[in-house]
N, C-alpha and C positions, 0 to 999 in steps of 0.2 A: 220729153216725158211722154208716157202713155197714159191716156185718160181712160179709166174703166168706169162705165156707167152701169150701176148695179141693176136698176129696175126692180119692180116688185117681185117678179118671179125669180130672177137671177139671184137676188139677195137671199132667197130661201134655199138655194141649192149650192151651197159652198161646202166642199169636202176637202180632206187632207189625205195624201197618199205618198208613198215612197217610190222613187224611180231609180232602180239600179243603173240603168243606162245613162241617166242624167249625171250620175257620179263619174262615169267613164268620160263623158264629154267635158265636164268641168275640170276633171283631173288633167286631161290633155291640155286644156287651155292654161291651167296653172303651171304645168311643166314647161310650157313654151313661153311663159312670160315671167321671168325672174322678178321676185319682189312683189308679185301680185297679191299674195296672201302670206304675210309673215308668220302666221300661226302654223303654217305647213312647211316652213323653210327647211327643216331637217329632213322631212319626207321627200320634198322636192329635190334636194341635193342628192339624195340616195337613189332617186328613180329617174332623173333626167336622162342619164345615159341609157337606162333600160328602155325608155320610150324610143330613143333613136335606134336601138338595136332591134326593136320589133319590126322595123321597116314598113311603116304604115304612112307613107308621105301623102297619099291622097286624102286620107281621113284627117291628118294633122292640118294640112293646108285648108281643107274645107271648113273646119270648125274653129279656126283661129282668126277669122275675119272680124272686123270691128262692128259690122252692121247686122249680119244675120248668118246663122248656120242652120242646116236643114232640120226641121222639126221631126221628120219621119225617122231620124236616127234615135230618138228617145220618145216613142209613142206614149201618150199619157196612160199611166197605169189604170186598170179597170177598178182596182180596189187596193186596200192597204197591203194585201198579201201577194200582189203581183210579183213574179220572180223574173230574174234576168232571162231565163229560158222563154217565158211568156213574151217578153218584150222583143227578144231577138226573132222569135217566130213571127210576131206582128210586123217587124221590119221587112222580113222576106216576102210578106204579102202586100207591101205597099204598091199601089198601081203604078205602072210605068209613067203615066202622065203626071202623077204627083211627084215622083222622083225627079222628072225632068223640070217641073215648075220650081221645086225648091233648090235644086242644084243650080239652076239658072239664076235664081235670086242670090245665091251665095257666091256664084262665079262672076257676078257683075263687076266689070272693070278689072278682072284678074285673068290674064291670058293663060296662066299656068293650069287653070281648071277646065279649059275648053274641051279637052279630050274626054272628060267625064260626061259631056253632053251628047256624045255620039250615039251611045247605046245605053239607055236608062236601065234596062234589065241587068246588063253586065255591071254597070256602076253600082246598082243596089246590092248585087251579090258580092262584089269586091268590098264594099263598105261594111256589109254585114260580117264578113270574115274578119276584117280589120277590127271592128268593134268587139267581136268575140275574143280575139287575141289580146286586145288591150284589157278587157275584163279579166281574163284568166291570169294575166301577169301583173297588172297594176292594182286591181280592185279586189278580186276574189280573196287573196291572202289576208286582207285587212277588213273584209266585209262584215264579219261579226262585230268588230269594233265600230265601224261606221254605222251599221244598222242600229246598234244600241243608241248611238247619239241621235240618229234620225227618229227612232221610235220615241225617245224621250221628248224630242221637240214636238212631235205629233200629239202626244198626250198633253203636253203643256198648252198647245194652241187649242186643243179640244176643250180643255177646262176654261180657257179664256172665253169661248163662245158662251158658256153658261153664265159667266160673271159680267161680261161686257158686250156681248154680241159681236157681229161681224166688224163693226168699226174698231173695236179694241184689237181684234185679231189682225186686221189689215194694217193698221197704223203701227202695230208692233213688229211687223216683218222687217222693217228697215227704217233708220232715222229719216230718210228722205221721203217717205210716203206721206202725202198730204191729203187730208179730207176736205172736201168742199161741197157741202150739201150732200147730194146722193152720188157724188162722183169721187173717185180716188185717183190721185195723180201718182204714178209710179216713176221713180228716177231711172230712166233708161237712155241709151244712146239715141234711139229713134223716137220720133214723135208720131202718135197715131191715136185713134179713138176706138175703144172696144165696148160695144153695147151687149151686155149679157142677155142671153135668151134662156129658154127652159133647160139648156144643158148646164147652166150655172157656171161655177168657177172652181177649178181644181188648184189647191195650194200644195206645192212640192218643196220640202226642205232639202237642201243640199249641203253636205259638209265641205265641198270644195268650191262652191259658188262664191265669187268675189263681190257680187252685187245682185240686183234684181233682174230677172229675165222674164219676158212675157211671151207665151206661145199663143198666137192668135191667127195663124194661117189656116183657112178652111181646108179640110173639114175637121181639123183637130179640136178636141175639147179645149176651150179657153183655159189657160193655166198660168200661174205665177210661180216661178222658181225663185227661191230666196235663201240667203245664208242661214243655216241652222244655228240654233243657240248652243253655246258651250263648246264651240270649236277649239277655243284656246286650251281646253282640258283634254283634247283628243289624244295627245301624245304625252300625257302627264305621268306615265309610268316610269319615266327616267328619274332615278333617285337624285335628289338635290340636297346638298349639305346646307343647313341653315344654322341659326343660333340654338336650335333645339337639339340637345345631345342625343335624344332618341332618334330624331331624323337623320343625324349624322351617321348613325349605325345602320338603321333599317331603311332609310329613305323617307322623304317627306310624306308621300301618300300613305305608306304603311304606318308611319307614326300617327297620322291623322285618324286612320282606321282604328288603331289600337286605343287611342284616347276616346273615340266616340263609342266604343263598344263596352262601356261600363254597364250598359243595359242592353238586352238582346235587340237585334235588328236584322232584317233581311238585307241581302245585297242591293235590292231595288231601293229600299228605304234609305240605305246608307249612301247610295249613289246620288239620290235626290238631295240628301242632307249636305253632302260634301261638294256637289256640283261636278261629279266625275262620272264618266259613262259606266254603266253597269258591268260591261265586260272587263274593264280595268279594275274595278272594285273586286270582281270575282277572282281575278288572278291574284290580287294581293291577299284576299281573305284565305284562299287555298294555301298560299305560301305560309301565312301566319299560323293557320291551323296545323299544317304539317310540322311546324316548329314547336307545337305545343302551346302557343300563346293564345289560341282561341279554342273554344268548344262550340259544338253545333247541336241544335235540337230541331227536329222537324215539327212544324205546326201547320197542319192541313197540307196544302200544296207547297208551302214555303219552308225554307230552312232558315232558322234564326241563329245568329252567331253572337257570342259575347266573350269577353276576356276570360281566360282560365285563371286559376290561382297564380300560375307562373306569369301569365300576362299582366295580372294586377301588380305583381312584384316588380316586373320590368318597368312598367309605367311609373310606379311609385318611386323607384330608385332614380329614374331619369328626371322626374320632377324635383 
């Protein structure tokens, strides 16, 4: 376990942010470890061969170790709106000595990585290119869906700060997190102690993370990467036949959307109500509206949907 000692200053400087490159790293780890995250099984089966075809052996080997993989490959985001371009640019500016230190830590006991230690600048450029290719092929096509899920988690944790403070937030990140006075014990492979200073602590949700990860190698911002909430709903747009006759025709999620929209609601509200990511709800709402089953009305910056007369008839008939 890793022990995080908050301290009076550190406890006041906890923030949340999304890291696009963290999704790349955790997706690679998932694809190389079958069964690691059952919720992503269908996506993993479809993309395992894709990763092999990208021909990024150095990156794959480097980030799939049990103990540590380089922090410089996913520099902590400066704020919630950090883009993948911002992060890739930061990777290219990692000092040679930092690259050498972190690759050495990752390569410990693994002869296959020794070539990466010869020229840190060349290694940094090679890994940056491989990270970029993995982003473009594996993550970019599904990024809107992933980002919706991660944004929802960030908003949820932010509300937790108001209702229960940092203790409620940290103990809610993972069932294995333990609070002991002013310290928090994180369930990780390695054991270490992290005393927070005036940089505070960054919390980073990840849709592909299988467990808790802690970034604590200087000079990086101390960070905790944790599994985002709602991952089980991420691929829920696949129609599933159930005992509901309406679901058997339009699919389970569309049936739920239709039943919920007896009163007007925005896609964001509907997503929170049903526990489905907003991008998925948006796709279903557009399809139902195109079929004449929903009507839309703008209210300020939001669009509110509700069942049309035809939609009411369909739901009533199915019921």
